[in-house]
C-alpha positions in Angstrom: 144.9 87.3 84.8 145.0 90.0 87.5 141.4 89.2 88.6 142.5 85.7 89.5 145.4 87.0 91.5 143.1 89.4 93.4 140.5 86.7 94.2 143.2 84.7 96.1 143.4 87.6 98.6 139.7 87.7 99.6 139.0 87.8 103.3 136.1 85.4 103.3 135.6 85.6 107.1 135.2 89.3 106.9 132.8 89.0 103.9 130.7 86.5 105.6 130.5 88.7 108.7 129.3 91.6 106.5 126.7 89.5 104.8 125.4 88.1 108.0 125.3 91.5 109.6 123.4 93.0 106.7 120.8 90.2 106.9 120.4 90.8 110.6 120.1 94.5 110.1 117.3 93.9 107.5 115.4 91.8 110.0 115.7 94.4 112.8 114.7 97.1 110.4 111.6 95.3 109.5 110.7 94.6 113.1 111.6 97.9 114.8 112.7 100.4 112.2 115.9 102.3 112.0 115.5 104.1 115.4 116.3 101.2 117.7 119.6 101.3 119.6 120.4 97.7 118.4 119.9 98.8 114.7 122.1 101.9 115.2 124.8 99.9 116.9 124.8 97.2 114.2 124.8 99.8 111.5 127.9 101.4 112.9 129.5 97.9 113.2 128.6 97.2 109.6 130.1 100.5 108.5 133.4 99.7 110.3 133.6 96.2 108.8 132.9 97.5 105.3 135.6 100.2 105.7 138.0 97.5 106.9 137.2 95.4 103.9 137.7 98.3 101.4 141.0 99.2 103.1 142.2 95.6 102.8 141.1 95.4 99.1 142.9 98.7 98.4 146.0 97.5 100.1 146.0 94.2 98.2 145.5 96.1 94.8 148.4 98.4 95.6 150.7 95.5 96.7 149.8 93.4 93.6 150.4 96.4 91.3 153.9 96.9 92.9 154.7 93.2 92.5 153.5 93.4 88.9 155.7 96.5 88.2 158.7 94.8 89.8 158.2 91.8 87.5 158.1 93.9 84.4 161.2 95.9 85.3 
């Protein structure tokens, strides 16, 4: 039941941006390798987006746990 509740809080825009950026990075890597400035810039951007996603997920889990605990008590 909890998995269903968590899926409602997915940030699909952020996930799609991460997926698209990973695909673009793969293409750049195959063309120029990891030493190009564009690859490095996009890698940093991807890292920031993934951190944002994980922070949102952690916040959602904590909030859902608090709501669940309040319902039990």
